[in-house]
C-alpha positions as CSV (number, residue, x, y, z in Angstrom):
1,M,-12.9,-20.0,178.5
2,A,-14.5,-18.9,181.8
3,S,-17.4,-20.2,184.0
4,A,-20.7,-18.3,184.1
5,D,-24.2,-18.5,185.4
6,S,-26.2,-21.0,183.4
7,S,-29.6,-19.4,184.0
8,N,-31.8,-18.4,181.1
9,T,-31.6,-14.7,181.9
10,G,-27.8,-14.3,182.2
11,L,-24.7,-15.6,180.6
12,R,-24.7,-19.3,179.6
13,E,-21.8,-21.7,179.8
14,P,-19.4,-21.7,178.1
15,V,-18.1,-18.1,177.9
16,F,-15.3,-17.4,175.5
17,L,-13.2,-14.4,176.5
18,G,-11.0,-12.5,174.0
19,D,-11.2,-10.3,170.9
20,Y,-13.7,-12.5,169.2
21,S,-16.4,-11.0,167.0
22,F,-19.3,-11.6,169.4
23,N,-17.3,-9.7,172.1
24,T,-16.1,-6.8,169.9
25,G,-19.1,-6.6,167.5
26,K,-16.6,-6.3,164.7
27,L,-15.3,-8.8,162.1
28,K,-11.5,-9.3,161.7
29,Q,-9.9,-8.4,158.4
30,F,-7.3,-10.1,156.4
31,S,-3.6,-9.1,156.6
32,W,-1.4,-8.4,153.6
33,L,0.2,-11.8,154.1
34,D,-3.1,-13.5,153.6
35,Y,-3.5,-11.8,150.2
36,V,0.0,-12.9,149.3
37,I,-0.7,-16.5,150.1
38,F,-3.9,-16.3,148.0
39,A,-2.0,-14.9,145.1
40,G,0.7,-17.6,145.6
41,I,-1.9,-20.3,145.1
42,L,-3.1,-18.8,141.9
43,L,0.5,-18.4,140.7
44,V,1.4,-22.1,141.5
45,S,-1.7,-23.4,139.8
46,A,-1.0,-21.2,136.7
47,G,2.6,-22.3,136.8
48,I,1.7,-26.0,136.7
49,G,-0.6,-25.3,133.7
50,L,2.1,-23.3,132.0
51,Y,4.7,-26.0,132.6
52,H,2.6,-28.7,130.9
53,A,1.6,-26.3,128.1
54,I,5.4,-25.7,127.4
55,K,6.4,-29.3,128.0
56,D,3.8,-30.8,125.6
57,R,3.9,-28.0,123.0
58,K,5.2,-30.4,120.4
59,N,2.6,-33.0,121.2
60,K,-0.5,-31.7,119.3
61,S,-2.6,-34.9,119.8
62,L,-6.1,-34.5,121.1
63,D,-5.7,-37.7,123.1
64,N,-2.8,-36.1,125.1
65,F,-4.8,-32.9,125.7
66,L,-8.1,-34.5,126.8
67,L,-6.9,-37.8,128.3
68,A,-3.2,-37.2,129.2
69,G,-2.2,-39.9,126.7
70,R,-4.2,-42.5,128.7
71,N,-1.1,-43.3,130.6
72,M,-1.4,-41.5,134.0
73,N,-0.4,-42.8,137.4
74,P,-3.5,-43.8,139.5
75,F,-2.4,-41.5,142.4
76,P,-2.8,-38.1,140.7
77,V,-5.9,-39.4,139.0
78,A,-7.4,-40.4,142.4
79,L,-6.6,-36.9,143.8
80,S,-8.2,-35.3,140.8
81,L,-11.3,-37.4,141.1
82,L,-11.5,-36.4,144.7
83,A,-10.9,-32.7,144.1
84,S,-13.5,-32.4,141.2
85,F,-16.5,-32.5,143.5
86,M,-15.2,-32.1,147.0
87,S,-15.1,-28.4,146.3
88,A,-15.3,-25.1,148.1
89,I,-19.0,-26.0,148.5
90,T,-18.0,-28.9,150.7
91,L,-15.7,-26.8,152.8
92,L,-18.3,-24.1,153.4
93,G,-21.5,-26.1,153.3
94,T,-20.7,-29.1,155.5
95,P,-19.7,-27.1,158.6
96,A,-22.9,-25.0,158.0
97,E,-24.9,-28.2,157.9
98,M,-23.6,-29.2,161.3
99,Y,-24.4,-25.7,162.6
100,N,-27.9,-25.4,161.2
101,Y,-29.2,-28.9,161.8
102,S,-27.6,-32.0,163.4
103,T,-24.9,-34.6,163.2
104,M,-27.1,-36.9,161.0
105,Y,-25.1,-35.8,157.9
106,L,-22.2,-37.9,159.1
107,W,-24.1,-41.0,157.9
108,I,-23.4,-40.1,154.3
109,G,-19.9,-41.5,154.7
110,V,-21.4,-44.9,154.7
111,G,-23.0,-44.2,151.4
112,Y,-19.6,-43.2,150.0
113,F,-18.4,-46.8,150.3
114,F,-21.2,-48.2,148.1
115,V,-20.7,-45.2,145.7
116,I,-17.1,-46.1,145.0
117,A,-17.9,-49.8,144.7
118,G,-20.7,-49.1,142.2
119,A,-18.7,-46.7,140.1
120,A,-15.5,-48.8,140.0
121,H,-17.2,-52.2,139.2
122,I,-20.5,-51.4,137.5
123,Y,-20.2,-48.2,135.4
124,I,-16.6,-47.4,134.7
125,P,-15.6,-50.8,133.3
126,I,-18.1,-50.3,130.4
127,F,-16.8,-46.9,129.5
128,Y,-13.2,-48.0,129.8
129,N,-13.6,-51.1,127.7
130,L,-15.3,-49.1,125.0
131,G,-12.3,-46.7,124.9
132,V,-14.5,-43.6,124.9
133,T,-13.4,-40.0,125.2
134,S,-16.9,-38.7,126.0
135,A,-19.1,-40.9,128.2
136,Y,-22.0,-40.0,125.9
137,E,-20.4,-42.0,123.1
138,Y,-21.9,-45.0,124.9
139,L,-25.4,-43.6,124.4
140,E,-25.0,-43.4,120.6
141,K,-23.8,-47.0,120.5
142,R,-26.6,-48.2,122.7
143,F,-29.5,-45.9,121.5
144,S,-28.9,-43.2,118.9
145,R,-26.9,-40.1,118.0
146,G,-29.8,-37.9,119.1
147,V,-29.9,-39.4,122.6
148,R,-26.1,-38.9,122.9
149,T,-26.5,-35.2,122.0
150,A,-29.4,-34.6,124.4
151,A,-27.6,-36.2,127.3
152,S,-24.3,-34.4,126.5
153,M,-26.0,-31.0,126.5
154,T,-27.8,-31.8,129.7
155,F,-24.5,-32.5,131.3
156,V,-23.1,-29.2,129.9
157,L,-26.0,-27.4,131.5
158,Q,-25.4,-29.1,134.9
159,M,-21.7,-28.5,135.0
160,T,-22.0,-24.8,133.9
161,L,-24.5,-24.1,136.7
162,Y,-22.5,-26.0,139.2
163,M,-19.2,-24.2,138.3
164,A,-21.0,-20.9,138.8
165,I,-22.0,-21.9,142.3
166,V,-18.5,-23.2,143.1
167,L,-16.9,-19.9,141.9
168,Y,-19.3,-17.4,143.4
169,A,-20.2,-19.0,146.8
170,P,-16.7,-18.8,148.5
171,S,-16.1,-15.4,147.1
172,L,-19.3,-14.1,148.5
173,A,-18.7,-15.7,151.9
174,L,-15.2,-14.3,152.2
175,N,-16.2,-10.8,151.1
176,A,-19.0,-10.6,153.6
177,V,-16.9,-11.7,156.5
178,T,-13.3,-10.6,155.9
179,G,-13.7,-7.8,153.3
180,F,-11.9,-10.0,150.8
181,T,-12.6,-8.5,147.4
182,L,-15.7,-10.2,145.9
183,W,-15.4,-9.6,142.1
184,G,-11.6,-9.5,142.4
185,S,-11.5,-13.1,143.7
186,V,-14.3,-14.2,141.3
187,I,-12.5,-12.8,138.2
188,S,-9.0,-13.7,139.2
189,V,-9.8,-17.3,140.1
190,G,-12.0,-17.7,137.0
191,I,-9.4,-16.3,134.6
192,V,-6.5,-18.2,136.0
193,C,-8.4,-21.5,136.1
194,T,-9.7,-21.0,132.5
195,L,-6.3,-20.3,131.1
196,Y,-4.3,-23.2,132.7
197,T,-7.1,-25.6,131.8
198,A,-7.3,-24.3,128.2
199,F,-3.6,-24.4,127.5
200,G,-2.3,-27.1,129.9
201,G,-4.9,-29.8,129.1
202,M,-5.7,-32.8,131.2
203,K,-2.2,-33.2,132.6
204,A,-2.3,-29.7,134.0
205,V,-5.7,-30.3,135.5
206,L,-4.6,-33.6,137.1
207,W,-1.5,-32.2,138.7
208,T,-3.0,-28.9,139.8
209,D,-5.9,-30.9,141.3
210,S,-3.4,-33.0,143.3
211,F,-1.7,-29.8,144.6
212,Q,-5.0,-28.3,145.5
213,V,-6.2,-31.3,147.4
214,I,-3.1,-31.1,149.6
215,M,-3.9,-27.4,150.2
216,M,-7.5,-28.2,151.1
217,V,-6.5,-30.9,153.7
218,A,-3.8,-28.7,155.2
219,S,-6.2,-25.8,155.7
220,L,-8.9,-28.0,157.2
221,L,-6.4,-29.5,159.7
222,A,-5.2,-26.1,160.8
223,I,-8.8,-25.0,161.5
224,L,-9.6,-28.3,163.3
225,I,-6.6,-28.3,165.6
226,K,-7.0,-24.6,166.6
227,G,-10.8,-25.0,167.0
228,D,-10.2,-28.0,169.3
229,L,-7.8,-25.9,171.4
230,V,-10.1,-22.9,171.7
231,V,-13.3,-24.9,172.5
232,G,-11.6,-27.1,175.0
233,G,-11.6,-30.5,173.3
234,I,-14.1,-32.8,171.8
235,G,-15.8,-33.5,175.1
236,Q,-16.8,-29.8,175.4
237,A,-18.0,-29.8,171.8
238,W,-20.0,-33.0,172.3
239,D,-21.7,-31.5,175.4
240,S,-22.7,-28.5,173.3
241,L,-24.2,-30.7,170.7
242,E,-26.5,-32.2,173.3
243,R,-27.5,-28.8,174.8
244,T,-28.5,-27.4,171.4
245,K,-30.3,-30.6,170.1
246,R,-27.7,-31.2,167.4
247,L,-26.6,-34.6,168.5
248,D,-28.6,-37.1,166.5
249,F,-27.6,-40.4,164.8
250,T,-30.8,-42.4,165.2
251,D,-33.3,-41.1,162.8
252,F,-34.4,-44.3,161.0
253,R,-37.7,-43.0,159.7
254,V,-38.5,-44.1,156.2
255,D,-40.6,-41.0,155.5
256,P,-39.2,-39.5,152.3
257,S,-40.0,-36.0,153.6
258,V,-37.5,-36.3,156.4
259,R,-34.6,-34.1,155.3
260,H,-31.8,-36.3,156.6
261,S,-32.6,-39.8,157.8
262,V,-30.3,-42.8,157.8
263,W,-31.9,-44.1,154.7
264,A,-31.9,-40.7,152.9
265,L,-28.2,-40.3,153.5
266,T,-27.1,-43.9,152.7
267,V,-29.5,-45.0,150.0
268,G,-30.4,-41.6,148.6
269,G,-26.8,-40.5,149.1
270,Y,-25.6,-43.5,147.0
271,F,-27.7,-42.5,144.0
272,T,-26.7,-38.8,144.4
273,W,-23.0,-39.5,144.4
274,V,-22.8,-42.5,142.0
275,S,-24.3,-40.1,139.4
276,I,-21.1,-38.2,139.9
277,F,-18.5,-40.9,140.2
278,G,-20.1,-43.4,137.9
279,V,-21.4,-41.6,134.8
280,N,-20.4,-37.9,135.1
281,Q,-18.1,-36.9,132.2
282,A,-15.6,-35.2,134.5
283,Q,-15.0,-38.4,136.5
284,V,-15.2,-40.9,133.5
285,Q,-12.7,-38.8,131.6
286,R,-10.2,-39.0,134.5
287,A,-10.7,-42.7,135.0
288,V,-9.9,-43.5,131.3
289,T,-6.6,-41.6,131.6
290,C,-5.2,-44.7,133.4
291,P,-3.3,-47.2,131.3
292,T,-5.4,-50.3,132.5
293,L,-8.9,-50.8,133.9
294,K,-7.4,-52.2,137.1
295,K,-5.4,-49.0,137.7
296,A,-8.5,-47.0,136.9
297,Q,-10.5,-48.9,139.5
298,Y,-7.6,-48.6,141.9
299,A,-7.7,-44.8,141.4
300,I,-11.4,-44.7,142.1
301,W,-11.0,-46.8,145.3
302,L,-8.3,-44.5,146.6
303,N,-11.1,-41.9,146.7
304,F,-13.0,-43.6,149.5
305,P,-10.5,-42.7,152.3
306,G,-10.0,-39.3,150.7
307,L,-13.8,-38.6,150.6
308,C,-14.1,-39.7,154.2
309,I,-11.2,-37.6,155.4
310,I,-12.5,-34.4,153.9
311,L,-16.1,-35.1,154.9
312,Y,-15.3,-35.8,158.6
313,L,-12.8,-33.0,158.8
314,C,-15.5,-30.6,157.6
315,C,-18.1,-32.2,159.9
316,F,-15.9,-31.9,163.0
317,I,-15.0,-28.3,162.2
318,G,-18.7,-27.7,162.0
319,I,-19.1,-29.3,165.5
320,Y,-16.4,-27.1,167.0
321,M,-17.9,-24.1,165.2
322,A,-21.3,-24.8,166.7
323,A,-19.9,-25.1,170.2
324,F,-17.9,-21.9,169.8
325,Y,-21.0,-19.9,168.7
326,E,-23.4,-21.8,170.9
327,N,-24.4,-18.7,173.0
328,C,-24.1,-16.0,170.4
329,D,-25.5,-16.9,167.0
330,P,-23.7,-14.7,164.5
331,V,-26.8,-14.4,162.2
332,K,-29.1,-12.8,164.8
333,P,-27.0,-9.7,165.6
334,G,-26.1,-9.4,161.9
335,L,-22.4,-10.3,162.1
336,V,-23.2,-12.5,159.0
337,T,-26.3,-12.7,156.8
338,D,-26.1,-16.4,156.0
339,T,-24.8,-19.5,157.8
340,N,-22.6,-20.3,154.8
341,Q,-20.5,-17.3,155.9
342,I,-19.9,-18.6,159.5
343,I,-16.9,-20.8,158.7
344,P,-14.8,-17.9,157.3
345,M,-15.9,-15.9,160.4
346,F,-14.8,-18.8,162.6
347,V,-11.5,-19.0,160.8
348,M,-10.9,-15.3,161.5
349,D,-11.9,-15.6,165.1
350,V,-9.7,-18.6,166.0
351,L,-6.9,-18.2,163.5
352,G,-6.8,-14.4,163.1
353,D,-4.1,-14.0,165.7
354,I,-1.7,-16.2,163.7
355,I,-0.6,-14.2,160.7
356,G,-0.9,-16.2,157.5
357,L,-3.2,-19.0,158.7
358,P,-6.3,-17.3,157.5
359,G,-4.6,-17.0,154.1
360,L,-4.0,-20.8,154.3
361,F,-7.8,-21.2,154.7
362,V,-8.4,-19.0,151.7
363,A,-5.8,-21.0,149.8
364,G,-7.6,-24.2,150.6
365,L,-11.1,-22.8,149.9
366,F,-10.1,-21.5,146.5
367,S,-8.1,-24.6,145.7
368,G,-11.4,-26.4,146.0
369,A,-13.0,-24.0,143.6
370,L,-10.1,-24.1,141.1
371,S,-10.0,-27.9,141.0
372,T,-13.8,-28.2,140.4
373,I,-13.8,-25.5,137.7
374,S,-10.8,-26.9,135.8
375,S,-12.3,-30.4,135.8
376,G,-15.6,-29.0,134.6
377,L,-14.1,-26.9,131.8
378,N,-11.9,-29.8,130.6
379,S,-14.9,-32.2,130.5
380,I,-17.2,-29.7,128.9
381,S,-14.7,-29.0,126.1
382,A,-14.4,-32.8,125.5
383,C,-18.2,-33.2,125.3
384,V,-18.7,-30.3,122.9
385,L,-15.9,-31.4,120.6
386,E,-16.8,-35.1,120.6
387,D,-20.6,-35.0,120.8
388,I,-21.3,-31.9,118.7
389,V,-18.4,-30.9,116.4
390,R,-17.1,-34.3,115.4
391,T,-20.6,-35.8,115.4
392,Y,-22.4,-33.2,113.3
393,C,-19.8,-30.9,111.7
394,S,-16.5,-32.7,110.9
395,N,-15.6,-36.2,111.8
396,N,-12.2,-36.0,110.2
397,L,-10.7,-33.0,112.0
398,R,-7.0,-32.9,112.2
399,E,-5.6,-33.6,115.7
400,S,-4.0,-30.1,115.9
401,R,-7.2,-28.4,114.9
402,A,-9.3,-30.5,117.3
403,R,-7.0,-29.5,120.1
404,I,-7.3,-25.8,119.3
405,L,-11.1,-26.1,119.3
406,S,-11.0,-27.8,122.7
407,Q,-9.0,-24.9,124.0
408,V,-11.4,-22.4,122.6
409,F,-14.4,-24.2,124.1
410,A,-12.7,-24.2,127.5
411,L,-12.2,-20.4,127.2
412,I,-15.8,-19.8,126.1
413,F,-17.3,-21.8,128.9
414,G,-15.0,-20.3,131.4
415,L,-16.4,-16.9,130.4
416,I,-19.9,-18.2,130.6
417,C,-19.3,-19.5,134.1
418,L,-18.1,-16.0,135.1
419,G,-21.2,-14.5,133.7
420,L,-23.5,-16.9,135.6
421,T,-22.0,-16.4,139.0
422,F,-24.7,-13.9,140.0
423,V,-27.3,-16.8,139.9
424,A,-25.6,-18.5,142.9
425,A,-26.6,-15.6,145.2
426,Q,-30.2,-16.7,145.0
427,L,-29.7,-20.4,146.0
428,G,-29.6,-20.3,149.8
429,S,-27.8,-23.3,151.4
430,I,-25.0,-24.0,148.9
431,L,-24.5,-27.6,150.0
432,Q,-28.2,-28.4,149.5
433,A,-28.3,-26.4,146.3
434,A,-25.3,-28.3,144.8
435,L,-26.7,-31.7,145.8
436,S,-30.1,-30.8,144.6
437,L,-28.6,-29.8,141.3
438,F,-26.9,-33.3,141.1
439,G,-30.3,-34.9,141.8
440,M,-32.4,-32.8,139.4
441,I,-30.0,-33.1,136.4
442,G,-27.5,-35.7,137.3
443,G,-30.2,-38.1,138.5
444,P,-32.0,-38.3,135.1
445,L,-28.6,-38.9,133.4
446,L,-27.8,-41.7,135.8
447,G,-31.2,-43.1,135.0
448,L,-30.5,-43.0,131.3
449,F,-27.2,-44.8,131.6
450,S,-28.8,-47.4,133.9
451,L,-31.7,-47.9,131.5
452,G,-29.2,-48.7,128.7
453,M,-26.8,-50.8,130.8
454,F,-29.2,-52.9,132.8
455,F,-32.4,-53.3,130.6
456,P,-31.7,-54.8,127.1
457,W,-35.3,-54.1,125.9
458,A,-34.9,-50.3,126.1
459,N,-34.9,-48.5,122.7
460,K,-34.1,-44.9,121.6
461,W,-37.7,-43.7,122.0
462,G,-37.7,-45.0,125.6
463,A,-34.4,-43.3,126.2
464,Y,-35.7,-39.9,125.0
465,A,-38.9,-40.3,127.0
466,G,-37.1,-41.4,130.1
467,L,-34.6,-38.6,130.0
468,F,-36.9,-35.7,129.3
469,G,-39.8,-37.1,131.5
470,S,-37.5,-37.4,134.5
471,L,-36.0,-34.0,133.9
472,I,-39.4,-32.4,133.8
473,L,-40.5,-34.2,137.0
474,M,-37.3,-33.3,138.9
475,F,-37.4,-29.6,137.9
476,W,-41.1,-29.5,138.9
477,I,-40.2,-30.9,142.3
478,G,-37.0,-28.8,142.7
479,V,-38.4,-25.5,141.6
480,G,-41.6,-26.1,143.6
481,A,-39.6,-26.9,146.8
482,S,-37.6,-23.6,146.3
483,V,-40.8,-21.6,146.1
484,V,-42.9,-23.3,148.8
485,K,-39.9,-24.0,151.1
486,P,-41.2,-26.7,153.4
487,P,-40.0,-26.2,157.0
488,N,-37.2,-28.2,158.5
489,E,-36.4,-28.4,162.2
490,Q,-33.1,-26.6,163.0
491,A,-30.8,-26.6,166.0
492,L,-31.3,-24.3,169.1
493,R,-29.5,-21.0,168.9
494,F,-28.9,-18.5,171.7
495,T,-27.7,-14.9,172.0
496,N,-27.2,-14.8,175.8
497,N,-23.4,-14.2,175.5
498,C,-23.4,-11.6,172.8
499,N,-21.8,-8.4,174.1
500,L,-24.8,-6.0,173.8
501,S,-22.7,-2.9,174.3
502,A,-20.6,-3.7,171.2
503,F,-23.6,-3.9,168.8
504,S,-25.7,-1.2,167.2
505,L,-29.4,-0.6,168.0
506,D,-30.4,-2.3,164.8
507,A,-28.4,-5.4,165.7
508,L,-30.0,-5.4,169.2
509,M,-33.5,-5.2,167.6
510,S,-32.6,-8.0,165.2
511,M,-31.5,-10.3,168.1
512,N,-34.9,-9.8,169.9
513,K,-37.0,-10.2,166.8
514,T,-38.7,-13.5,166.3
515,T,-39.9,-14.6,162.8
516,T,-42.6,-17.2,162.1
517,T,-42.6,-18.9,158.7
518,V,-46.1,-19.8,157.5
519,V,-46.2,-22.5,154.9
520,D,-49.3,-23.1,152.8
521,D,-49.6,-26.8,152.8
522,T,-52.8,-26.7,150.7
523,V,-50.9,-25.9,147.5
524,P,-51.3,-28.6,144.8
525,A,-48.7,-31.3,145.0
526,Y,-47.4,-30.0,148.3
527,G,-46.4,-33.6,149.3
528,L,-44.0,-33.7,146.3
529,Y,-42.3,-30.5,147.4
530,T,-41.6,-31.9,150.8
531,L,-39.4,-34.7,149.3
532,S,-35.9,-34.6,150.8
533,Y,-33.3,-33.4,148.3
534,M,-31.3,-36.5,149.1
535,W,-34.0,-38.6,147.4
536,Y,-34.0,-36.5,144.2
537,S,-31.5,-38.7,142.3
538,L,-33.2,-42.0,143.1
539,T,-36.6,-40.5,142.2
540,A,-35.1,-39.4,138.9
541,V,-33.5,-42.8,138.2
542,L,-36.8,-44.7,138.9
543,A,-38.8,-42.2,136.8
544,C,-36.4,-42.5,133.9
545,I,-36.3,-46.3,133.9
546,V,-40.1,-46.8,134.3
547,I,-41.0,-44.2,131.6
548,G,-38.2,-45.5,129.4
549,L,-39.3,-49.2,129.6
550,V,-43.0,-48.4,129.1
551,V,-42.3,-46.4,126.0
552,S,-39.9,-49.0,124.7
553,F,-42.4,-51.8,125.0
554,I,-45.1,-49.6,123.3
555,T,-42.8,-48.6,120.4
556,G,-41.2,-52.0,120.0
557,A,-38.7,-53.4,122.5
558,V,-35.2,-54.4,121.5
559,K,-34.5,-58.2,121.5
560,A,-32.0,-59.0,124.2
561,K,-30.1,-61.4,121.9
562,E,-29.4,-58.6,119.5
563,I,-27.7,-56.4,122.0
564,D,-23.9,-56.0,121.9
565,P,-22.9,-57.5,125.3
566,K,-20.1,-54.8,125.6
567,L,-22.9,-52.3,126.1
568,M,-24.5,-54.1,128.9
569,C,-23.6,-54.8,132.5
570,P,-24.3,-58.3,133.9
571,L,-25.3,-56.8,137.2
572,F,-25.8,-60.0,139.1
573,D,-22.4,-61.3,138.0
574,V,-20.8,-58.2,139.5
575,I,-22.5,-57.3,142.8
576,F,-22.1,-59.2,146.1
577,P,-23.6,-61.6,147.1
578,F,-25.3,-62.5,143.8
579,S,-22.0,-63.0,142.1
580,F,-21.5,-66.2,144.3
581,L,-24.7,-67.8,143.1
582,P,-24.5,-70.8,140.8
583,E,-24.5,-70.3,137.1
584,S,-27.9,-71.9,136.8
585,I,-29.4,-69.1,138.8
586,R,-27.4,-66.2,137.4
587,K,-28.1,-67.1,133.7
588,P,-31.7,-66.1,133.7
589,L,-30.8,-62.9,135.6
590,R,-28.8,-61.8,132.6
591,L,-32.1,-61.1,130.9
592,G,-31.2,-63.0,127.7
593,V,-28.1,-61.0,126.8
594,Q,-25.4,-63.2,125.3
595,Y,-22.4,-62.4,127.4
596,K,-19.0,-64.1,126.7
597,S,-18.2,-67.3,128.4
598,Q,-16.3,-67.0,131.7
599,T,-13.6,-69.2,130.1
600,E,-12.9,-66.6,127.5
601,K,-10.8,-64.3,129.7
602,S,-9.5,-61.2,128.1
603,E,-7.0,-58.5,128.7
604,T,-8.0,-54.9,128.3
605,L,-5.7,-52.7,126.3
606,P,-5.2,-49.0,126.9
607,N,-7.3,-48.1,123.9
608,G,-10.3,-50.1,125.1
609,H,-9.9,-53.1,122.8
610,N,-9.8,-56.7,124.2
611,M,-7.2,-59.4,123.5
612,K,-8.2,-62.9,124.3
613,E,-5.6,-65.0,126.2
614,N,-6.4,-68.2,124.4
615,E,-5.8,-66.7,121.0
616,K,-2.8,-65.1,119.4
617,V,-4.1,-61.9,118.0
618,Q,-2.0,-59.0,116.7
619,T,-3.7,-55.7,117.2
620,I,-2.6,-52.4,115.7
621,S,-3.5,-48.9,116.8
622,N,-6.7,-48.7,114.8
623,G,-8.1,-51.7,116.5
624,H,-8.1,-54.2,113.6
625,S,-6.8,-57.8,114.2
626,L,-4.2,-59.6,112.2
627,T,-3.9,-63.3,111.6
628,D,-1.5,-65.2,113.9
629,K,0.3,-66.8,111.0
630,P,3.5,-64.8,110.3
631,Q,3.6,-65.9,106.6
632,D,0.3,-64.3,106.0
633,L,1.5,-60.9,107.2
634,D,2.6,-58.3,104.7
635,I,4.0,-55.6,107.0
636,K,7.1,-53.5,106.4
637,I,8.2,-51.6,109.5
638,I,10.8,-49.0,108.9
639,V,12.9,-48.4,112.0
640,T,15.9,-46.4,113.1
641,K,19.1,-48.3,113.8
642,S,18.7,-47.5,117.5
643,S,15.3,-49.3,117.6
644,E,16.6,-52.5,116.0
645,E,17.1,-54.3,119.3
646,R,13.6,-53.7,120.4
647,L,12.2,-55.1,117.1
648,D,14.3,-58.2,117.6
649,N,12.5,-58.6,120.9
650,I,9.2,-58.2,119.2
651,A,10.0,-60.9,116.6
652,N,11.3,-63.3,119.3
653,G,8.2,-62.8,121.4
654,K,9.8,-61.0,124.2
655,P,7.6,-58.5,126.2
656,T,7.9,-54.9,125.1
657,G,5.8,-51.9,126.2
658,H,3.7,-50.4,123.4
659,S,5.0,-47.0,124.1
660,D,8.5,-48.1,123.2
661,I,7.3,-49.8,120.0
662,G,5.3,-46.7,119.1
663,H,8.6,-44.7,119.4
664,A,10.4,-47.2,117.2
665,C,7.9,-47.7,114.5
666,Y,5.6,-45.6,112.3
667,T,3.0,-48.3,112.9
668,N,2.0,-48.3,116.6
669,I,1.8,-52.0,117.4
670,L,0.1,-53.1,120.6
671,A,0.7,-56.8,120.4
672,T,3.7,-58.9,119.5
673,S,4.3,-62.3,117.9
674,I,5.5,-60.8,114.6
675,S,8.1,-63.0,112.9
676,S,11.5,-61.6,112.0
677,E,10.8,-62.3,108.3
678,S,8.0,-59.8,108.4
679,V,10.3,-57.0,109.5
680,Q,12.6,-55.1,107.2
681,K,15.3,-53.1,109.0
682,Y,17.0,-50.0,107.6
683,D,20.0,-48.2,109.0
684,T,18.9,-44.9,107.6
685,P,16.9,-42.9,110.2
686,F,13.6,-41.3,109.1
């Protein structure tokens, strides 16, 4: 970096000397080693899927395929939860956000804390205690089968569109900047991901996600460290933020049309992201793979530091990137056509002299894509199987056939995702497009679940009206905003330090061309179209609840006393500080729902059933309870000789893990206290 004249007519400080793109007028290309590293990531991911497909080839159970046997360690579950939606869009879109606008986006990290708290303690416990495979099973229990189907298909639409964005966006960005093959990367990533998801199941997804998160963080760290060295440290980058009007943390305006205010990013961000972590099938399905509710909540809480690490790594990379290109905006001379492509260009400029490191970035970027697509395919196959096939076609499918169908659905939707990738090219800012999608479709789904969990009077007609009414409203706003395109203030950009002799005449003309965007603010409902995309989810939730309650009261509200308390959340018994209020105040806040007494503590079993501590209840795998009097039991358990000792432990009341008992007995017993007289032992194995 060298000093230069800071006048408006000459070079501006800082000046970066070297074979950077704005000095040479050319983009650097990938080396053969970068392609090898990219191929290696695909091979490792495919290898993990193949390993689990071979390892579990004899276990044909659907529970093992979709939910990893409900016995996963919280750590890989946490990494998979993190990887599912901190995708390639985050790695590309967040630095572009810093470059285009300001540092206000860092405020969303505050919202993450409340997102995790809400998901772990309000929404996930209900799904876990019901023992669901599809989150939309809840809606059938609470409303009706039709509501379940409508919501499930809405989710399938959301995830299919989102996966197309995730797959296409990084491929397009890399192709434009580095010459990395566009459709080669789209097809290879799509096929590999589809195959290991279809054949490896949930275990393959969880472990590949874990590997891919590590690759993402490693690539981000490499870019951040080298970017800091090139720019000259955080102090230089911070000074650049001030010069270009990017440094802003104090926008406390309550105007909903402000794109990024503190309130939009914290409150609006909460509703945007809790629709993902709290009720999205991909996240719920991962949470219920844990053996206990506490471990599921632990896995969700582990996401908070992970979310913040990836968020702030991407933000600070964007800050260094903005400082590096402060005096030669890559878009104006045509080095790139879109700001989503600047981060790959930055990687090639600062890491291109170190063979293999650009390949590490590609590995991290496509790891983000792989993890999101695999999670999406696995969750979509679960929804279609549980909410369509088993609900309407055949409820008594054999486990092996159900597993095959799940694999077929994963393959089909993988191909559909590949076919929809061309749509993503029309969406502009990929970060805003993705979060808008969560608000427009995920918001109404969050509103529907919230309507059912918090308002006992809601009926199925209110649920239908709330869901479809909020979807229509949000698509009206979202599509209208994409057409009208209200203006947003952007950061200052300069071209003073672009090496004019290195660019073509067309590029020079492009640098000097000024464009003025004229927006017709007289169009009907223009005010709605100016709504910040960060408020989409909250708007959808409020619309769904208001419409749902109005229609429910018109068509006949449900009596609160008739509601199964397992389907409701005692909100004021859960959230701080209301949970510390005396019982006399909290009781009317339960809205008439008859929740269990606090003295009736219960332990949640892996399959979602409860076992009260003050009662001796024997529960078998199908969820039925047996009397606690041994003489009333008429159970014959045939065991192998090697299992005799474990059954003696059962009979004597000694603790034994249910997985051991399941191995010993043809009846999978989950509770003990069975007397020795009730067990007949045989030396002959079966």
